[in-house]
VEXSE-269316 format. One record per residue (C-alpha): residue in three letters; x, y, z. Coordinates in steps of 0.05 Angstrom, whole numbers, plus 5000, padded with zeros to 4 digits. Layout:
N
ALAXYZ;...
***
This chain:
282
MET780943383077;GLY775642843069;GLU768742853041;ALA765442823109;ILE770543113156;ARG775143733151;ILE780743873197;GLU782944583219;ASP788044793270;ASP787345413313;GLY793545423355;ALA793044823403;VAL785844713385;ARG784144183332;HIS777644323298;VAL774143703270;VAL768743983224;LEU762943573197;CYS762343853126;ARG756543503090;PRO751044043109;ASP746743883048;GLU745943173076;LEU744943443148;ASN751743113166;THR748542443168;ILE752941833187;THR755741403133;LEU761240883128;GLY765941413103;PHE763841893158;ARG765641373210;ASP772341233180;GLU774241953172;LEU772042123242;ASP775941523271;ALA782341733236;ALA781342463255;LEU780742313330;ASP786741833329;ALA790842363292;ALA788842893344;ASP790742453402;ARG797442323372;GLY798843023349;PRO803843343397;GLY801444053384;VAL794143883398;LYS791444003468;VAL783744043456;VAL779043763404;LEU773144183381;LEU767643793343;ARG763144263302;ALA758844233241;GLU757044623181;GLY749844773161;LYS743144783197;ALA743944093229;PHE749843823271;CYS748043103254;ALA741442813237;GLY743542103255;PHE744941503211;GLY743441563137;LEU736941183132;ASP737441163057;TRP743440693058;SER742340343125;THR735040113112;VAL737039873044;SER743039513073;GLN738739133123;ALA733438973071;ALA738838683026;ALA742238303081;ASP735638003106;GLY733837803036;GLU739837353026;GLY736436753059;ARG740936713119;VAL738236823190;TRP740537443224;ASP747537373250;SER747637743317;VAL755137693326;ALA756737993257;ASP751538533272;VAL754938703339;GLN761838733301;MET758739183248;ILE755139703295;GLY760939653344;ARG765439973293;PHE761040583294;GLY760340573370;HIS767640493383;THR769241063338;PHE764041533374;ALA767041293441;LYS773741593422;LEU770742273440;HIS770742013509;SER776641563511;ILE782241943476;SER786942293525;LYS785442993504;PRO779143403523;THR773643413471;ILE768343963463;ALA762343913416;ALA758744563391;VAL751644363369;GLN746644723327;GLY740144463298;TRP738443733295;CYS742743233337;ILE738442623339;ALA738841873337;GLY745841663315;GLY747942403326;THR746842283401;ASP750541623398;MET756542053376;VAL756142723411;LEU754142493482;ASN760942193486;ALA764242873483;ASP767343133547;LEU763343783543;ILE757443973499;VAL755144713486;ALA749144823442;GLY745745383407;GLU738245533419;SER736545183352;ALA739344523379;ARG734743913385;PHE736843273418;GLY733242613420;TYR733241893403;PRO726841773360;PRO728941053341;ALA727040873413;ARG719940843383;VAL722140303332;TRP728740043301;GLY734040233352;VAL737240253421;PRO742840773439;GLU749740493426;ALA752240753492;PRO746340783543;TRP751140963599;VAL751941673572;TRP744541813579;VAL744541593652;ALA751041973666;ARG748642623637;LEU741042593655;GLY740542123714;LEU736841483712;GLU729841753717;ARG730542273664;ALA734341803618;LYS728341333623;ARG723441883610;TYR726642083544;LEU728341363520;PHE721641093539;THR718341603495;GLY723741813442;ASP721542523455;GLU726243113437;LEU729443633481;THR730844343459;GLY737844623473;THR734745013532;GLU731544383561;ALA737843963550;ALA741944463590;ALA736744503645;ALA736643733650;GLY744243703652;MET744743343586;ILE749543883561;LEU753744413593;GLU750045023568;CYS745545333517;ILE746946013485;PRO743946423426;ASP745946113359;ASP749846713334;GLY754746663392;LEU755545913394;GLN761745813351;GLY765346393383;HIS763546153453;ALA765945443438;ARG772445693406;ALA773846133468;LEU772545553516;ALA777245093478;GLN782445623475;ARG781645733551;MET782745013563;ALA788744983518;LEU792345483565;LEU793744903611;PRO799544443599;LEU797743843557;ASN800043333610;GLN795443683662;LEU789343613614;GLN790842893602;MET791842723676;MET785143053693;LYS781542683638;TRP784442013657;ALA782742143731;LEU775442363715;ASN774241813665;ASP776241273716;VAL770441513760;ALA765941423702;ARG768940723686;HIS767540473757;GLN760640813764;TYR757640673695;GLN761740103665;PRO761940423594;ASP764939793561;THR759039353586;SER753939883570;ARG756439953499;LEU756339203487;LEU748939153512;GLY747539753467;PHE750639423407;ILE747038773421;PHE740039083435;ASP740639563376;GLY741438973329;VAL735538613365;ALA731139233358;ARG732839253283;HIS730438523275;THR724138493317;GLN717838433277;GLU716639163286;GLY723839323264;VAL723238893202;ASP716539193186;PHE719539883191;VAL724939703141;ALA719639413095;ARG715340033100;ALA721440463082;GLN722840043021;GLU715440143002;ILE714240883013;GLY721241163024;TRP724941243090;ARG722841973100;ASP715441773097;ALA716741183141;VAL719941633192;ARG714142113188;GLU709241543202;ARG713241333261;ASP713442043290;ARG706542293273;PRO702942073335;PHE708242433377;GLY707843093337;ASP715243243342;TYR721843233302;GLY719643303230;GLU712143263247;ARG712343873294;PRO707444393272;ARG710744963238;
***
């Protein structure tokens, strides 16, 4: 049991549950460390065949906690030292390498997504082997508009194809669960009230296979991705450019604005011209 992650076992399926619904399961340092430990433990566990990542509440993951991350950058930039790009890569890389374990551990991973899964939430979930979503799901990377670059650009191309990946990262626009399924970003979209049962049933069906069969299949398929998309190189570029994006003039101005009016209002100002995410007409 942790503050951000809860572990449950259902036969050979290990449930990794994001359990901070009141905070929209936003990403924090503790979240990262608990997820990292949970995925390592699942990979080592001899009785675990499949990992099911799911979340409590109305949002799967609303991204990095901008309350602490904007304050952290403002404090670091105010220390009088120039930005250290290598230290930044090492810092953000700890998050990226944790999220990548959904792809790289030897056992299949499934994510069941409801509500918001945006920004850093996509950095995490798009690494899962399979994604199923409810009709309430919303995917997108709004920091593409200012203050961010995806930590693993390759997963966007692998799932959407080059042109569609560009279409959504050149605008930061959102995709509904239905749109994400139609575009190939996720496996399927189903009614919200059936999401958890459907994801559990799929995980249990996969767990009928011997563990070694599942592991060999994943290793063989991931090798294709390694040659076609070069995940390690893509992640490194993502880490570097994410840091650069946070330290452009526009990125620094965004942090200053967040300190002035609060990060929620700064995000609203960013998204208002697009009329989506929190600025969508109700």
